[in-house]
PyMOL commands that place a pseudoatom at each C-alpha (Angstrom):
pseudoatom trace, name=CA, resn=MET, resi=1, chain=A, elem=C, hetatm=0, pos=[-197.115, 108.274, -40.715]
pseudoatom trace, name=CA, resn=ASN, resi=2, chain=A, elem=C, hetatm=0, pos=[-198.173, 111.202, -40.793]
pseudoatom trace, name=CA, resn=GLN, resi=3, chain=A, elem=C, hetatm=0, pos=[-195.942, 113.998, -38.499]
pseudoatom trace, name=CA, resn=GLN, resi=4, chain=A, elem=C, hetatm=0, pos=[-196.969, 117.510, -37.637]
pseudoatom trace, name=CA, resn=THR, resi=5, chain=A, elem=C, hetatm=0, pos=[-194.306, 120.020, -35.949]
pseudoatom trace, name=CA, resn=TYR, resi=6, chain=A, elem=C, hetatm=0, pos=[-194.771, 123.650, -35.574]
pseudoatom trace, name=CA, resn=THR, resi=7, chain=A, elem=C, hetatm=0, pos=[-191.694, 126.181, -34.336]
pseudoatom trace, name=CA, resn=ASP, resi=8, chain=A, elem=C, hetatm=0, pos=[-191.614, 129.947, -33.193]
pseudoatom trace, name=CA, resn=ILE, resi=9, chain=A, elem=C, hetatm=0, pos=[-189.968, 131.636, -35.098]
pseudoatom trace, name=CA, resn=GLU, resi=10, chain=A, elem=C, hetatm=0, pos=[-188.298, 135.954, -35.682]
pseudoatom trace, name=CA, resn=VAL, resi=11, chain=A, elem=C, hetatm=0, pos=[-189.177, 137.942, -37.917]
pseudoatom trace, name=CA, resn=LYS, resi=12, chain=A, elem=C, hetatm=0, pos=[-185.701, 138.427, -38.649]
pseudoatom trace, name=CA, resn=ASP, resi=13, chain=A, elem=C, hetatm=0, pos=[-185.186, 134.775, -39.269]
pseudoatom trace, name=CA, resn=LEU, resi=14, chain=A, elem=C, hetatm=0, pos=[-188.116, 134.214, -41.205]
pseudoatom trace, name=CA, resn=LEU, resi=15, chain=A, elem=C, hetatm=0, pos=[-186.349, 134.522, -44.783]
pseudoatom trace, name=CA, resn=SER, resi=16, chain=A, elem=C, hetatm=0, pos=[-183.607, 131.750, -43.419]
pseudoatom trace, name=CA, resn=THR, resi=17, chain=A, elem=C, hetatm=0, pos=[-186.093, 130.218, -42.683]
pseudoatom trace, name=CA, resn=ALA, resi=18, chain=A, elem=C, hetatm=0, pos=[-188.173, 130.295, -45.723]
pseudoatom trace, name=CA, resn=SER, resi=19, chain=A, elem=C, hetatm=0, pos=[-185.094, 128.963, -48.137]
pseudoatom trace, name=CA, resn=ARG, resi=20, chain=A, elem=C, hetatm=0, pos=[-183.931, 126.202, -45.734]
pseudoatom trace, name=CA, resn=MET, resi=21, chain=A, elem=C, hetatm=0, pos=[-187.044, 124.962, -46.692]
pseudoatom trace, name=CA, resn=LYS, resi=22, chain=A, elem=C, hetatm=0, pos=[-186.664, 125.356, -49.978]
pseudoatom trace, name=CA, resn=ASP, resi=23, chain=A, elem=C, hetatm=0, pos=[-183.999, 123.817, -49.961]
pseudoatom trace, name=CA, resn=ALA, resi=24, chain=A, elem=C, hetatm=0, pos=[-185.091, 120.951, -48.275]
pseudoatom trace, name=CA, resn=GLY, resi=25, chain=A, elem=C, hetatm=0, pos=[-187.470, 120.084, -51.058]
pseudoatom trace, name=CA, resn=GLN, resi=26, chain=A, elem=C, hetatm=0, pos=[-190.453, 121.123, -48.950]
pseudoatom trace, name=CA, resn=ARG, resi=27, chain=A, elem=C, hetatm=0, pos=[-193.234, 122.976, -50.677]
pseudoatom trace, name=CA, resn=LEU, resi=28, chain=A, elem=C, hetatm=0, pos=[-195.697, 126.141, -49.144]
pseudoatom trace, name=CA, resn=VAL, resi=29, chain=A, elem=C, hetatm=0, pos=[-198.303, 124.795, -48.398]
pseudoatom trace, name=CA, resn=GLN, resi=30, chain=A, elem=C, hetatm=0, pos=[-200.115, 128.153, -47.170]
pseudoatom trace, name=CA, resn=ILE, resi=31, chain=A, elem=C, hetatm=0, pos=[-199.669, 131.106, -45.051]
pseudoatom trace, name=CA, resn=CYS, resi=32, chain=A, elem=C, hetatm=0, pos=[-202.614, 132.605, -42.802]
pseudoatom trace, name=CA, resn=CYS, resi=33, chain=A, elem=C, hetatm=0, pos=[-202.929, 135.536, -40.711]
pseudoatom trace, name=CA, resn=THR, resi=34, chain=A, elem=C, hetatm=0, pos=[-204.908, 135.936, -37.354]
pseudoatom trace, name=CA, resn=LYS, resi=35, chain=A, elem=C, hetatm=0, pos=[-206.096, 138.938, -34.883]
pseudoatom trace, name=CA, resn=LEU, resi=36, chain=A, elem=C, hetatm=0, pos=[-205.762, 137.949, -31.277]
pseudoatom trace, name=CA, resn=PRO, resi=37, chain=A, elem=C, hetatm=0, pos=[-206.945, 140.681, -29.028]
pseudoatom trace, name=CA, resn=ASP, resi=38, chain=A, elem=C, hetatm=0, pos=[-203.255, 141.413, -27.929]
pseudoatom trace, name=CA, resn=ARG, resi=39, chain=A, elem=C, hetatm=0, pos=[-201.602, 140.466, -31.026]
pseudoatom trace, name=CA, resn=LEU, resi=40, chain=A, elem=C, hetatm=0, pos=[-201.357, 139.803, -34.914]
pseudoatom trace, name=CA, resn=GLU, resi=41, chain=A, elem=C, hetatm=0, pos=[-199.955, 135.761, -35.819]
pseudoatom trace, name=CA, resn=ILE, resi=42, chain=A, elem=C, hetatm=0, pos=[-198.477, 134.775, -38.710]
pseudoatom trace, name=CA, resn=HIS, resi=43, chain=A, elem=C, hetatm=0, pos=[-198.236, 131.178, -39.220]
pseudoatom trace, name=CA, resn=TYR, resi=44, chain=A, elem=C, hetatm=0, pos=[-196.139, 129.497, -42.367]
pseudoatom trace, name=CA, resn=SER, resi=45, chain=A, elem=C, hetatm=0, pos=[-196.901, 125.725, -43.111]
pseudoatom trace, name=CA, resn=PHE, resi=46, chain=A, elem=C, hetatm=0, pos=[-194.936, 123.703, -45.177]
pseudoatom trace, name=CA, resn=ASP, resi=47, chain=A, elem=C, hetatm=0, pos=[-195.377, 120.064, -46.461]
pseudoatom trace, name=CA, resn=LYS, resi=48, chain=A, elem=C, hetatm=0, pos=[-192.522, 117.250, -47.521]
pseudoatom trace, name=CA, resn=ASP, resi=49, chain=A, elem=C, hetatm=0, pos=[-193.948, 113.549, -47.827]
pseudoatom trace, name=CA, resn=TYR, resi=50, chain=A, elem=C, hetatm=0, pos=[-196.655, 114.094, -45.160]
pseudoatom trace, name=CA, resn=ALA, resi=51, chain=A, elem=C, hetatm=0, pos=[-194.633, 115.799, -43.025]
pseudoatom trace, name=CA, resn=PHE, resi=52, chain=A, elem=C, hetatm=0, pos=[-195.777, 119.474, -42.318]
pseudoatom trace, name=CA, resn=THR, resi=53, chain=A, elem=C, hetatm=0, pos=[-193.945, 121.658, -40.288]
pseudoatom trace, name=CA, resn=SER, resi=54, chain=A, elem=C, hetatm=0, pos=[-195.683, 125.134, -39.146]
pseudoatom trace, name=CA, resn=PHE, resi=55, chain=A, elem=C, hetatm=0, pos=[-193.649, 128.229, -38.161]
pseudoatom trace, name=CA, resn=ARG, resi=56, chain=A, elem=C, hetatm=0, pos=[-195.351, 131.099, -36.536]
pseudoatom trace, name=CA, resn=LEU, resi=57, chain=A, elem=C, hetatm=0, pos=[-194.542, 134.880, -36.538]
pseudoatom trace, name=CA, resn=THR, resi=58, chain=A, elem=C, hetatm=0, pos=[-195.859, 136.625, -33.430]
pseudoatom trace, name=CA, resn=LEU, resi=59, chain=A, elem=C, hetatm=0, pos=[-195.995, 140.681, -33.849]
pseudoatom trace, name=CA, resn=LYS, resi=60, chain=A, elem=C, hetatm=0, pos=[-197.407, 143.097, -31.323]
pseudoatom trace, name=CA, resn=ASP, resi=61, chain=A, elem=C, hetatm=0, pos=[-199.196, 144.783, -33.778]
pseudoatom trace, name=CA, resn=ASN, resi=62, chain=A, elem=C, hetatm=0, pos=[-199.188, 145.814, -37.064]
pseudoatom trace, name=CA, resn=SER, resi=63, chain=A, elem=C, hetatm=0, pos=[-196.150, 148.154, -37.208]
pseudoatom trace, name=CA, resn=THR, resi=64, chain=A, elem=C, hetatm=0, pos=[-193.917, 145.716, -38.116]
pseudoatom trace, name=CA, resn=ILE, resi=65, chain=A, elem=C, hetatm=0, pos=[-192.823, 145.396, -41.591]
pseudoatom trace, name=CA, resn=VAL, resi=66, chain=A, elem=C, hetatm=0, pos=[-192.516, 141.240, -42.223]
pseudoatom trace, name=CA, resn=PRO, resi=67, chain=A, elem=C, hetatm=0, pos=[-190.189, 140.606, -45.184]
pseudoatom trace, name=CA, resn=SER, resi=68, chain=A, elem=C, hetatm=0, pos=[-191.118, 138.790, -48.413]
pseudoatom trace, name=CA, resn=ILE, resi=69, chain=A, elem=C, hetatm=0, pos=[-190.880, 135.280, -48.703]
pseudoatom trace, name=CA, resn=SER, resi=70, chain=A, elem=C, hetatm=0, pos=[-191.953, 135.707, -52.696]
pseudoatom trace, name=CA, resn=LYS, resi=71, chain=A, elem=C, hetatm=0, pos=[-188.420, 135.663, -53.792]
pseudoatom trace, name=CA, resn=VAL, resi=72, chain=A, elem=C, hetatm=0, pos=[-188.296, 132.035, -52.082]
pseudoatom trace, name=CA, resn=TYR, resi=73, chain=A, elem=C, hetatm=0, pos=[-191.787, 130.277, -53.188]
pseudoatom trace, name=CA, resn=TRP, resi=74, chain=A, elem=C, hetatm=0, pos=[-193.070, 132.842, -55.800]
pseudoatom trace, name=CA, resn=ASN, resi=75, chain=A, elem=C, hetatm=0, pos=[-196.748, 131.888, -55.172]
pseudoatom trace, name=CA, resn=SER, resi=76, chain=A, elem=C, hetatm=0, pos=[-196.739, 133.495, -51.559]
pseudoatom trace, name=CA, resn=PHE, resi=77, chain=A, elem=C, hetatm=0, pos=[-197.275, 136.302, -53.215]
pseudoatom trace, name=CA, resn=HIS, resi=78, chain=A, elem=C, hetatm=0, pos=[-200.714, 136.189, -52.661]
pseudoatom trace, name=CA, resn=TYR, resi=79, chain=A, elem=C, hetatm=0, pos=[-201.028, 135.094, -49.444]
pseudoatom trace, name=CA, resn=GLU, resi=80, chain=A, elem=C, hetatm=0, pos=[-198.819, 138.209, -48.604]
pseudoatom trace, name=CA, resn=ASN, resi=81, chain=A, elem=C, hetatm=0, pos=[-200.759, 140.628, -50.572]
pseudoatom trace, name=CA, resn=GLU, resi=82, chain=A, elem=C, hetatm=0, pos=[-204.023, 139.059, -48.576]
pseudoatom trace, name=CA, resn=ILE, resi=83, chain=A, elem=C, hetatm=0, pos=[-202.308, 139.708, -45.298]
pseudoatom trace, name=CA, resn=HIS, resi=84, chain=A, elem=C, hetatm=0, pos=[-201.123, 143.485, -45.979]
pseudoatom trace, name=CA, resn=ASP, resi=85, chain=A, elem=C, hetatm=0, pos=[-205.151, 144.289, -47.280]
pseudoatom trace, name=CA, resn=LEU, resi=86, chain=A, elem=C, hetatm=0, pos=[-207.152, 142.065, -44.461]
pseudoatom trace, name=CA, resn=PHE, resi=87, chain=A, elem=C, hetatm=0, pos=[-204.968, 142.991, -41.935]
pseudoatom trace, name=CA, resn=GLY, resi=88, chain=A, elem=C, hetatm=0, pos=[-202.610, 145.998, -42.502]
pseudoatom trace, name=CA, resn=ILE, resi=89, chain=A, elem=C, hetatm=0, pos=[-199.591, 144.582, -41.949]
pseudoatom trace, name=CA, resn=LYS, resi=90, chain=A, elem=C, hetatm=0, pos=[-196.714, 145.931, -44.618]
pseudoatom trace, name=CA, resn=VAL, resi=91, chain=A, elem=C, hetatm=0, pos=[-194.880, 142.948, -46.560]
pseudoatom trace, name=CA, resn=GLU, resi=92, chain=A, elem=C, hetatm=0, pos=[-191.912, 144.343, -48.166]
pseudoatom trace, name=CA, resn=GLY, resi=93, chain=A, elem=C, hetatm=0, pos=[-190.098, 142.821, -51.108]
pseudoatom trace, name=CA, resn=ASN, resi=94, chain=A, elem=C, hetatm=0, pos=[-193.626, 140.848, -52.830]
pseudoatom trace, name=CA, resn=VAL, resi=95, chain=A, elem=C, hetatm=0, pos=[-192.485, 140.227, -55.950]
pseudoatom trace, name=CA, resn=VAL, resi=96, chain=A, elem=C, hetatm=0, pos=[-196.480, 141.079, -57.184]
pseudoatom trace, name=CA, resn=ASP, resi=97, chain=A, elem=C, hetatm=0, pos=[-197.122, 144.032, -55.184]
pseudoatom trace, name=CA, resn=TYR, resi=98, chain=A, elem=C, hetatm=0, pos=[-201.249, 145.491, -55.490]
pseudoatom trace, name=CA, resn=GLN, resi=99, chain=A, elem=C, hetatm=0, pos=[-199.867, 148.248, -53.244]
pseudoatom trace, name=CA, resn=GLY, resi=100, chain=A, elem=C, hetatm=0, pos=[-203.008, 147.501, -51.046]
pseudoatom trace, name=CA, resn=ASN, resi=101, chain=A, elem=C, hetatm=0, pos=[-205.837, 146.805, -53.991]
pseudoatom trace, name=CA, resn=PHE, resi=102, chain=A, elem=C, hetatm=0, pos=[-205.791, 142.791, -54.163]
pseudoatom trace, name=CA, resn=TYR, resi=103, chain=A, elem=C, hetatm=0, pos=[-209.364, 143.127, -52.303]
pseudoatom trace, name=CA, resn=ARG, resi=104, chain=A, elem=C, hetatm=0, pos=[-211.879, 146.196, -52.240]
pseudoatom trace, name=CA, resn=THR, resi=105, chain=A, elem=C, hetatm=0, pos=[-213.361, 145.893, -49.277]
pseudoatom trace, name=CA, resn=ALA, resi=106, chain=A, elem=C, hetatm=0, pos=[-215.096, 148.970, -47.344]
pseudoatom trace, name=CA, resn=ILE, resi=107, chain=A, elem=C, hetatm=0, pos=[-213.122, 149.034, -44.372]
pseudoatom trace, name=CA, resn=LYS, resi=108, chain=A, elem=C, hetatm=0, pos=[-209.828, 149.552, -45.190]
pseudoatom trace, name=CA, resn=THR, resi=109, chain=A, elem=C, hetatm=0, pos=[-207.575, 146.301, -43.070]
pseudoatom trace, name=CA, resn=PRO, resi=110, chain=A, elem=C, hetatm=0, pos=[-211.499, 144.535, -42.157]
pseudoatom trace, name=CA, resn=PHE, resi=111, chain=A, elem=C, hetatm=0, pos=[-209.680, 142.091, -40.234]
pseudoatom trace, name=CA, resn=ASN, resi=112, chain=A, elem=C, hetatm=0, pos=[-207.064, 144.277, -37.795]
pseudoatom trace, name=CA, resn=ILE, resi=113, chain=A, elem=C, hetatm=0, pos=[-210.360, 146.192, -35.921]
pseudoatom trace, name=CA, resn=ALA, resi=114, chain=A, elem=C, hetatm=0, pos=[-211.190, 146.290, -32.818]
pseudoatom trace, name=CA, resn=THR, resi=115, chain=A, elem=C, hetatm=0, pos=[-214.854, 144.243, -32.472]
pseudoatom trace, name=CA, resn=PRO, resi=116, chain=A, elem=C, hetatm=0, pos=[-216.632, 144.007, -29.349]
pseudoatom trace, name=CA, resn=ALA, resi=117, chain=A, elem=C, hetatm=0, pos=[-215.912, 140.379, -28.935]
pseudoatom trace, name=CA, resn=ALA, resi=118, chain=A, elem=C, hetatm=0, pos=[-212.396, 140.793, -29.043]
pseudoatom trace, name=CA, resn=GLU, resi=119, chain=A, elem=C, hetatm=0, pos=[-212.296, 144.157, -26.788]
pseudoatom trace, name=CA, resn=GLY, resi=120, chain=A, elem=C, hetatm=0, pos=[-214.493, 141.864, -24.046]
pseudoatom trace, name=CA, resn=GLU, resi=121, chain=A, elem=C, hetatm=0, pos=[-211.580, 139.022, -24.394]
pseudoatom trace, name=CA, resn=LYS, resi=122, chain=A, elem=C, hetatm=0, pos=[-209.284, 142.338, -23.489]
pseudoatom trace, name=CA, resn=LYS, resi=123, chain=A, elem=C, hetatm=0, pos=[-211.296, 143.450, -19.842]
pseudoatom trace, name=CA, resn=SER, resi=124, chain=A, elem=C, hetatm=0, pos=[-211.787, 139.643, -18.706]
for i in range(1, 124): cmd.bond("trace and resi %d" % i, "trace and resi %d" % (i + 1))
show_as sticks, trace
zoom trace
């Protein structure tokens, strides 16, 4: 039977949550970030035996420093560098830190800029 759970967590609980998932034999499936008109969300997804568990961090803006989980899940360094370069969120303690050069983009942090659609949504 496939199941999926989804939980909001605080930034201060991210490392302990990742450690708990690792200790339980969960594999890191993905980390993704999205910009909404009034916030940024980072989603961390894990799986074991077809049971999919996701945790969501909600950030007011990109000024919040997020701890890296790369000391728990080494392969997360790719996702964390991507989040830094595309959204401008500082990830502290990454085991492999590209210092803002993971992606070469014409616009710095292109996914964190206001778009006409997002601005229109704010006014509604």
